[in-house]
C-alpha positions in Angstrom: -14.9 -58.9 6.1 -11.1 -58.4 5.9 -9.3 -56.5 8.6 -8.1 -53.7 6.3 -11.6 -53.3 4.9 -13.0 -53.2 8.4 -10.6 -50.4 9.4 -11.5 -48.4 6.3 -15.2 -48.9 7.0 -14.8 -47.8 10.6 -12.9 -44.6 9.6 -15.6 -43.8 7.1 -18.3 -44.4 9.6 -16.7 -42.1 12.1 -16.2 -39.4 9.5 -19.9 -39.7 8.6 -20.8 -39.2 12.2 -18.7 -36.1 12.4 -15.8 -37.6 14.3 -12.3 -38.0 12.9 -10.4 -41.3 13.0 -8.2 -39.8 15.7 -11.1 -39.4 18.1 -11.3 -35.6 17.7 -14.5 -34.1 16.4 -13.6 -31.8 13.5 -14.0 -28.1 14.3 -16.4 -26.3 12.0 -15.2 -23.0 13.3 -15.4 -21.1 16.6 -18.4 -19.0 17.4 -16.4 -16.0 18.3 -13.4 -14.2 16.7 -9.9 -15.0 17.8 -8.5 -12.7 20.4 -4.8 -13.4 19.8 -2.3 -15.7 18.3 0.0 -17.9 20.4 3.0 -20.2 19.8 4.2 -23.3 21.6 7.4 -22.4 23.4 8.1 -25.4 25.7 8.3 -29.2 25.5 8.4 -31.3 22.4 4.7 -31.1 22.2 1.6 -29.9 24.1 -1.4 -32.0 25.0 -4.8 -30.8 23.9 -7.7 -31.3 26.3 -11.5 -31.3 25.7 -12.1 -29.1 28.7 -10.0 -26.9 31.0 -11.6 -28.2 34.2 -12.0 -32.0 34.1 -11.8 -32.8 30.5 -9.9 -35.7 28.9 -6.9 -35.4 26.6 -7.6 -35.9 22.9 -5.4 -37.5 20.3 -4.1 -34.2 19.1 -0.7 -32.9 20.2 0.8 -29.5 19.3 4.4 -29.4 18.2 6.9 -26.9 19.6 7.0 -23.8 17.5 3.5 -24.2 16.0 1.1 -21.3 16.2 -2.6 -21.2 17.0 -5.4 -18.7 17.5 -7.1 -18.2 20.9 -10.9 -18.0 21.0 -11.5 -18.0 24.7 -9.5 -17.9 28.0 -10.4 -19.4 31.4 -8.9 -20.4 34.7 -9.3 -23.8 36.4 -9.9 -24.4 40.1 -6.1 -24.3 40.7 -5.8 -20.9 39.1 -4.1 -22.1 36.0 -4.8 -20.1 32.8 -6.1 -22.0 29.8 -6.7 -21.1 26.1 -9.4 -22.5 23.9 -7.9 -23.0 20.4 -10.8 -25.0 18.9 -14.4 -26.0 19.5 -13.4 -28.4 22.2 -9.7 -28.0 22.3 -8.1 -26.5 25.4 -4.4 -26.0 26.2 -2.5 -24.7 29.3 -1.3 -21.1 28.7 2.1 -21.7 30.4 3.3 -23.6 27.4 2.7 -20.7 25.0 3.9 -17.2 24.2 1.9 -14.6 22.3 2.8 -14.0 18.7 3.1 -10.3 17.8 1.4 -9.1 14.7 3.3 -7.0 12.2 1.6 -3.9 13.6 2.5 -4.8 17.2 6.1 -5.6 16.1 6.5 -2.2 14.4 5.0 -0.5 17.5 7.4 -2.3 19.8 10.4 -1.5 17.6 9.4 2.2 17.6 9.1 2.2 21.4 12.5 0.5 21.8 14.2 3.1 19.5 12.5 6.0 21.4 13.7 4.6 24.7 17.3 4.2 23.4 17.2 7.7 21.9 16.0 9.1 25.3 18.7 7.3 27.1 21.4 8.4 24.7 20.2 12.0 25.0 20.3 11.8 28.8 23.9 10.3 28.7 25.0 13.2 26.4 23.5 15.7 28.8 25.2 14.1 31.8 28.6 13.9 30.0 28.2 17.5 29.0 27.6 18.6 32.6 30.5 16.6 33.8 32.8 18.0 31.1 31.6 21.6 32.0 32.3 20.9 35.7 35.8 19.7 34.9 36.6 22.6 32.7 35.4 24.9 35.4 37.8 23.2 37.8 40.7 23.8 35.4 40.0 27.6 35.4 39.9 27.7 39.1 43.2 29.0 40.7 45.7 26.6 42.2 45.1 25.9 45.8 41.3 26.4 45.4 38.9 23.8 46.8 37.2 23.6 43.4 40.1 21.7 41.8 40.5 19.4 44.9 36.8 18.6 44.9 36.9 17.7 41.2 40.0 15.4 41.7 38.3 13.6 44.6 35.1 13.1 42.7 36.8 11.7 39.7 39.1 9.5 41.8 36.1 7.9 43.5 34.5 7.2 40.2 37.4 4.9 39.2 36.9 2.6 42.2 36.1 -0.9 41.0 38.1 -0.7 37.8 40.9 -3.2 37.0 44.5 -3.0 37.8 46.8 -3.6 34.8 50.5 -2.8 34.9 51.3 -0.1 32.4 47.7 0.7 31.5 46.9 4.4 31.2 43.1 4.1 31.6 40.3 4.9 31.4 39.2 1.3 31.9 42.2 0.0 33.8 45.2 1.6 35.7 48.3 1.0 37.7 48.8 3.2 40.7 50.8 6.0 38.9 48.6 6.1 35.8 45.5 6.4 38.0 47.0 9.6 39.6 48.1 10.9 36.2 44.6 10.3 34.6 42.6 11.8 37.5 44.7 15.0 37.8 44.8 15.6 34.1 41.1 15.0 33.5 39.8 16.7 36.7 42.3 19.6 37.1 44.3 19.9 33.9 47.5 19.1 35.9 50.3 17.0 34.5 51.7 14.9 37.3 53.9 12.7 35.2 53.3 9.0 34.6 55.6 7.4 37.3 55.8 7.5 41.1 59.4 8.8 40.8 58.1 11.9 38.9 55.0 12.4 41.0 56.8 12.3 44.3 58.6 15.5 43.2 55.5 17.5 42.2 54.0 20.3 44.3 55.2 20.9 47.9 56.1 18.5 50.6 53.5 17.7 53.3 54.7 16.2 56.6 52.9 12.9 56.8 53.0 13.2 60.6 51.6 16.7 60.7 48.9 17.5 63.2 46.9 19.4 60.6 46.7 16.2 58.5 46.2 15.8 54.8 44.0 17.9 52.5 41.7 16.5 49.8 43.7 15.9 46.7 47.0 15.4 48.4 49.2 12.6 46.9 50.3 9.9 49.4 53.4 7.7 48.9 54.7 4.6 50.4 58.4 3.5 50.1 61.7 5.4 49.7 62.0 9.1 49.1 63.1 8.9 45.5 61.5 5.6 44.4 58.2 5.0 46.2 56.4 1.8 45.3 52.9 3.1 45.7 50.9 6.3 45.3 47.4 7.2 46.3 45.0 10.2 46.2 43.7 11.4 49.5 39.9 11.9 49.3 39.1 13.1 52.8 37.8 11.5 56.1 40.9 9.4 56.5 40.4 7.7 53.2 42.4 7.4 49.9 41.9 5.9 46.4 44.6 3.8 44.8 45.2 1.0 42.3 46.1 -1.7 44.8 46.9 -4.6 42.6 45.6 -7.2 40.2 43.4 -8.9 42.7 41.9 -5.8 44.2 41.9 -3.3 41.3 41.1 0.3 42.1 39.9 0.6 45.7 39.0 3.2 48.3 40.7 2.4 51.6 41.2 3.9 55.1 44.5 5.1 56.5 46.0 2.8 59.1 48.8 3.2 61.5 50.1 -0.2 60.3 50.2 1.2 56.7 50.9 4.9 57.1 52.3 6.8 54.1 56.0 7.7 54.2 55.6 10.8 52.0 52.9 13.3 50.9 52.8 16.0 48.3 50.3 18.8 47.8 50.0 19.4 44.0 46.8 21.6 44.0 
């Protein structure tokens, strides 16, 4: 018998016996309904095994992206999860992800939208409370602690933002624009947009005074008319300033090595 005829005969014989030419017995259909649908997510292909414990691999390989139904789940002696996708076809679960049905996808999308709406609503409420607090500080009389507290709170919220020369906020500042932004937003006070203007606002405070600085005071470094840096005193020996491109907006502690040369009380 010719070799080609022998191959055809062998394949036909295997088919007659209920075994495919690949060595895998055709699945007539699982005895139980599929519990879920899965999809190959890793590797170029996934090997199929005859058993999840000590089976041998069969001549079937699942390509990446292909989807299959799961009819049974089990764990081997090592604790690995396996899926049965055919009569005697087992695959390791770690190479698959679950495919969502249309109903599940719609449910997930609704849940996502509901979560986003809730978050947006909460943000609006928080913003409204913050705005109400700032407006309340504007109506407070000059010299009151309410305005100073509002200035300090807003100044601290800017810590971590970038330093950009000439930027006016709210995402980046230089030292003068930081002061201008915080005082305008928190207390409704116009300090001007330059250190030369700001050093003339309010009343002078002796930087060497025993009573010290008050929350909201402006601190200056440099000459009397042209200071090179300005900061907002936030209490406890600390101040907030836009320090430079490498540091951005920071909160720092007063030091005898870097003590301010001027101070002004604007509130």
